[in-house]
C-alpha positions as CSV (number, residue, x, y, z in Angstrom):
1,M,-28.5,59.2,-48.1
2,K,-29.2,58.4,-44.5
3,I,-27.5,55.4,-43.0
4,K,-27.4,53.6,-39.7
5,H,-25.2,55.2,-37.0
6,Y,-22.7,52.3,-36.9
7,S,-22.1,52.7,-40.7
8,Y,-20.5,56.1,-40.0
9,I,-18.3,54.4,-37.5
10,L,-17.5,51.8,-40.0
11,F,-16.5,54.4,-42.6
12,V,-14.2,56.3,-40.3
13,A,-12.5,53.1,-39.2
14,F,-12.3,51.9,-42.8
15,I,-10.4,55.1,-43.8
16,F,-8.0,55.0,-40.9
17,S,-7.3,51.3,-41.3
18,F,-6.1,51.7,-44.9
19,Q,-2.8,53.5,-45.6
20,N,-2.7,55.9,-48.6
21,G,-6.3,55.0,-49.4
22,K,-5.7,51.4,-50.4
23,A,-7.5,48.5,-48.8
24,Q,-5.9,45.4,-47.4
25,H,-8.0,42.3,-47.7
26,Q,-4.9,40.3,-46.9
27,Q,-5.3,39.4,-43.2
28,V,-2.3,39.0,-41.0
29,I,-3.3,37.0,-38.0
30,T,-1.6,37.7,-34.6
31,Q,-0.5,34.1,-34.2
32,Y,1.0,33.8,-37.7
33,M,4.3,32.5,-36.3
34,F,2.6,29.2,-35.5
35,H,0.5,29.0,-38.6
36,G,2.7,30.1,-41.5
37,L,0.4,28.9,-44.3
38,V,-1.7,32.0,-44.0
39,L,1.3,34.0,-45.3
40,N,3.5,31.6,-47.2
41,P,2.5,28.7,-49.5
42,A,6.0,27.1,-49.0
43,Y,4.9,26.3,-45.4
44,A,2.6,23.6,-46.8
45,G,3.4,20.2,-45.3
46,T,5.8,21.3,-42.6
47,T,3.8,20.2,-39.6
48,G,4.8,16.5,-39.7
49,G,1.4,15.1,-40.5
50,F,-2.1,15.8,-41.8
51,T,-3.1,19.0,-40.0
52,T,-6.4,20.9,-39.8
53,T,-6.4,24.5,-38.5
54,L,-9.4,26.7,-37.7
55,I,-8.9,30.4,-37.0
56,N,-11.5,33.0,-35.8
57,K,-10.6,36.7,-35.5
58,G,-13.2,39.2,-34.3
59,I,-12.8,43.0,-34.0
60,P,-15.6,44.8,-32.2
61,F,-16.1,48.4,-33.3
62,T,-17.5,50.2,-30.2
63,A,-20.8,48.4,-29.4
64,H,-21.1,46.5,-32.7
65,N,-19.0,43.5,-33.8
66,I,-18.8,44.4,-37.5
67,S,-15.5,43.0,-38.5
68,S,-14.3,39.4,-38.5
69,F,-12.0,36.9,-40.2
70,Q,-12.3,33.1,-40.4
71,S,-9.9,30.7,-41.9
72,L,-9.9,26.9,-42.3
73,F,-6.9,25.2,-43.8
74,V,-5.5,21.7,-44.1
75,Q,-2.0,20.6,-45.1
76,S,0.1,17.4,-45.3
77,P,3.5,16.2,-46.3
78,L,3.8,13.6,-49.1
79,Y,6.5,11.4,-50.7
80,K,8.9,11.2,-47.8
81,N,8.5,15.0,-47.1
82,R,9.6,15.9,-50.6
83,I,6.3,17.5,-51.3
84,G,3.8,19.5,-49.2
85,V,0.2,20.2,-50.2
86,G,-2.5,22.4,-48.6
87,A,-5.9,24.0,-49.1
88,M,-7.4,27.1,-47.5
89,F,-10.8,28.7,-47.2
90,N,-10.9,32.3,-45.9
91,R,-13.8,34.6,-45.1
92,S,-13.3,38.3,-44.3
93,N,-16.2,40.5,-43.2
94,L,-16.3,44.3,-42.7
95,S,-19.9,45.2,-42.0
96,I,-21.6,45.0,-45.4
97,H,-18.5,43.9,-47.3
98,N,-17.5,40.2,-47.6
99,I,-14.6,38.5,-49.2
100,Y,-14.3,34.7,-49.7
101,E,-11.2,32.9,-50.8
102,I,-10.5,29.3,-51.9
103,L,-6.8,28.6,-52.3
104,G,-4.7,25.5,-53.0
105,M,-1.0,25.2,-52.1
106,Y,1.9,23.1,-53.4
107,A,5.4,23.0,-52.0
108,Y,8.5,21.2,-53.2
109,K,11.2,20.6,-50.6
110,I,15.0,20.2,-50.8
111,R,17.0,18.8,-48.0
112,I,20.1,21.0,-47.5
113,P,22.7,21.0,-44.7
114,K,21.1,21.7,-41.3
115,G,17.6,22.2,-42.7
116,I,15.0,22.0,-45.4
117,L,14.4,24.6,-48.1
118,S,10.8,24.7,-49.5
119,F,9.6,26.4,-52.6
120,G,5.8,27.0,-52.7
121,M,3.0,28.3,-54.8
122,Q,-0.7,28.9,-54.4
123,T,-3.5,29.6,-56.7
124,G,-7.2,30.1,-56.2
125,I,-10.2,32.4,-56.6
126,I,-11.4,35.4,-54.6
127,Y,-15.1,36.4,-54.4
128,G,-16.2,39.7,-53.0
129,N,-19.6,41.2,-52.4
130,S,-20.9,44.4,-50.9
131,N,-24.5,44.4,-49.7
132,Y,-25.3,48.1,-49.9
133,T,-29.0,47.4,-49.8
134,E,-28.6,46.6,-46.1
135,L,-28.1,50.4,-45.5
136,I,-31.1,52.6,-44.8
137,A,-31.6,55.0,-47.7
138,K,-34.2,57.7,-48.4
139,D,-34.6,56.4,-52.0
140,I,-34.6,52.6,-52.2
141,N,-34.3,53.0,-56.0
142,D,-31.1,55.0,-55.8
143,P,-28.8,53.4,-58.4
144,V,-25.8,53.9,-56.2
145,I,-27.3,51.7,-53.4
146,Q,-27.1,48.4,-55.3
147,N,-25.3,45.2,-54.3
148,T,-22.0,44.6,-56.1
149,Y,-19.8,41.6,-56.5
150,A,-16.7,40.4,-58.2
151,L,-15.0,37.0,-58.8
152,K,-11.3,37.1,-59.6
153,P,-8.3,34.7,-59.7
154,N,-5.0,35.1,-58.0
155,F,-1.8,33.3,-57.3
156,G,1.3,33.6,-55.0
157,L,4.8,32.3,-54.4
158,G,7.0,31.7,-51.4
159,I,10.3,30.3,-50.1
160,Y,10.7,28.9,-46.7
161,Y,13.7,27.5,-44.8
162,Y,13.4,25.6,-41.5
163,N,15.0,23.2,-39.1
164,D,14.3,22.3,-35.5
165,N,15.1,25.7,-34.0
166,F,15.0,28.3,-36.8
167,Y,12.9,29.4,-39.7
168,A,12.9,32.2,-42.4
169,G,10.6,32.8,-45.3
170,I,9.8,35.3,-48.1
171,S,6.5,35.3,-49.8
172,V,4.1,37.2,-52.1
173,P,0.8,35.4,-51.4
174,Y,-1.2,37.5,-53.8
175,I,0.6,38.6,-57.0
176,L,-2.3,39.9,-59.0
177,K,-3.5,43.4,-57.8
178,N,-7.2,43.1,-57.8
179,S,-9.7,45.7,-56.7
180,T,-11.4,44.7,-53.5
181,F,-14.4,47.0,-53.7
182,N,-15.2,49.2,-56.6
183,L,-18.5,51.1,-56.4
184,T,-19.2,53.3,-59.4
185,N,-19.9,57.0,-58.8
186,T,-18.6,57.1,-55.3
187,A,-15.4,58.5,-53.8
188,L,-14.3,55.3,-52.2
189,I,-12.5,53.0,-54.6
190,A,-10.2,50.6,-52.8
191,D,-7.5,48.6,-54.5
192,D,-5.5,45.7,-53.0
193,P,-1.8,46.3,-53.4
194,R,0.8,43.6,-53.7
195,Y,2.3,42.7,-50.3
196,Y,5.8,41.3,-49.8
197,Y,6.4,39.4,-46.5
198,F,9.5,38.3,-44.7
199,T,9.2,36.2,-41.6
200,S,11.9,34.7,-39.3
201,G,12.1,33.2,-35.8
202,I,14.4,31.2,-33.6
203,V,13.9,28.9,-30.6
204,T,16.6,28.9,-27.9
205,P,16.7,27.0,-24.6
206,I,17.6,29.1,-21.5
207,H,16.7,26.4,-18.9
208,R,16.0,22.7,-18.8
209,Y,12.3,23.4,-19.1
210,I,12.2,26.9,-20.6
211,K,12.8,28.1,-24.1
212,I,12.5,31.6,-25.7
213,H,11.1,32.2,-29.1
214,P,11.7,35.6,-30.6
215,S,10.3,36.2,-34.1
216,A,9.6,39.0,-36.5
217,L,7.4,39.8,-39.5
218,L,8.3,42.5,-42.0
219,F,6.0,43.5,-44.8
220,L,6.0,46.0,-47.6
221,A,3.1,47.0,-49.9
222,E,3.6,48.6,-53.3
223,G,2.8,52.2,-53.1
224,N,2.4,51.9,-49.3
225,T,4.4,52.1,-46.1
226,F,6.6,49.5,-44.5
227,G,5.2,47.6,-41.5
228,Y,6.4,45.1,-38.9
229,N,5.4,42.8,-36.1
230,L,7.9,42.0,-33.3
231,N,7.1,39.0,-31.1
232,F,8.7,37.4,-28.0
233,M,7.4,34.1,-26.6
234,F,8.3,31.8,-23.7
235,I,7.9,28.1,-24.0
236,V,7.5,26.1,-20.8
237,D,8.1,22.3,-20.9
238,D,6.9,22.3,-24.6
239,F,3.4,22.6,-23.2
240,I,2.5,26.2,-22.6
241,Y,3.5,29.2,-24.7
242,F,3.0,32.8,-23.6
243,G,4.3,36.1,-24.8
244,T,3.6,39.4,-26.4
245,S,3.7,41.1,-29.8
246,Y,4.1,44.7,-30.9
247,K,2.7,45.8,-34.3
248,S,3.8,48.9,-36.2
249,S,0.1,49.7,-36.5
250,N,0.3,50.8,-32.8
251,S,-1.2,47.7,-31.1
252,I,0.1,45.3,-28.5
253,S,-1.0,41.6,-28.3
254,L,-1.0,39.1,-25.5
255,I,-0.6,35.6,-26.8
256,T,-0.9,32.1,-25.3
257,Q,-0.9,28.6,-26.7
258,L,-1.4,25.1,-25.2
259,N,-0.1,21.8,-26.6
260,L,-2.8,19.4,-25.5
261,G,-1.0,16.2,-26.3
262,D,0.4,15.3,-29.7
263,A,-2.8,16.0,-31.6
264,I,-4.4,19.3,-30.4
265,V,-3.1,22.8,-30.1
266,A,-5.2,25.7,-28.8
267,G,-4.1,29.3,-29.1
268,Y,-5.6,32.6,-28.0
269,S,-4.5,36.2,-28.5
270,Y,-5.9,39.6,-27.3
271,D,-5.0,42.8,-29.1
272,F,-5.5,46.3,-27.9
273,Y,-4.9,49.6,-29.7
274,F,-3.5,52.9,-28.7
275,D,-3.7,55.1,-31.8
276,K,-6.6,56.9,-33.6
277,L,-8.4,53.6,-34.1
278,S,-8.7,53.1,-30.3
279,S,-11.8,55.3,-30.3
280,F,-13.5,52.8,-32.5
281,I,-11.7,49.4,-32.0
282,K,-11.6,48.5,-28.4
283,S,-10.0,45.0,-28.7
284,N,-9.3,42.2,-31.0
285,H,-9.8,38.5,-30.1
286,E,-8.2,35.6,-32.0
287,L,-8.8,31.9,-31.3
288,V,-7.0,29.1,-33.1
289,I,-7.5,25.4,-32.9
290,K,-5.2,23.0,-34.7
291,Y,-5.6,19.2,-34.9
292,K,-3.0,16.8,-36.3
293,L,-4.0,13.4,-37.4
294,N,-1.4,11.0,-35.9
295,L,-1.6,8.0,-38.3
296,S,1.2,5.5,-38.6
297,V,1.8,6.6,-42.2
298,Y,3.0,10.0,-40.9
299,K,5.6,8.6,-38.4
300,Q,8.3,9.0,-41.0
301,Y,7.7,12.7,-41.1
302,K,7.8,13.4,-37.4
303,R,11.6,14.2,-37.4
304,Y,10.8,17.0,-39.9
305,D,8.2,18.6,-37.7
306,P,9.1,22.1,-36.4
307,R,7.3,21.6,-33.1
308,H,7.5,25.2,-32.1
309,F,6.5,26.9,-35.3
């Protein structure tokens, strides 16, 4: 079977990017510390109002941009911040492979001394398809080169504690271990293992107008290796955020975020790699836009809003 040149690049990067031969459709965005709903359903409704967030992540492989991730999610507190609800739509693309997710989140919150403890769950469906007919083959009737698809349910759980200056969470966003791609009669069969996440961060003032925000993400996949992200941010006058992140996957990220008034937040991160993947992945750009609807009905929730995360 003869395929386009960039499909070879895709295959090599595909193998390197999966540890122990198992695929990870679960995307960890670089700016997760400000948008916890992508990892933990218990984060739902912690933003002090009805919030809409749009994320776009693009990974150019050499000359071809063949990997991307988009996410759109909304969330809101309800009933005097006793409940949080949210919904999320995700799209992941890796050349001919596509995954679409529609998820709903619910969180129940308990006020405890010095903070709020939230218990969350999410459920939804995941649709995946592989358009193998987009490849160039000698025999167009080859039974192996057929489009495949799958529609499967999943659910997840999480716990999240937060106050004005600290947060910590544990989550398993996808409990069911579904196969991401399964093409009969080929050597490549990729399963999606169950991932366990732990996140934590703190905001500490060091000057009248300057705060520091160190944070960390630890994750473990069943049958896979342990990984982590270590982050350090500066916050200037609660307006501009800037810092860096180091990932155990051998990449470094530069991160910045702007609070454009009380309603709009814009974030950007740039990742660069220095391992085997650096020959194929030159950079990774991530853009985030968040909009919070400041209606009078949400004023009662403002004191529960963790402004920095």
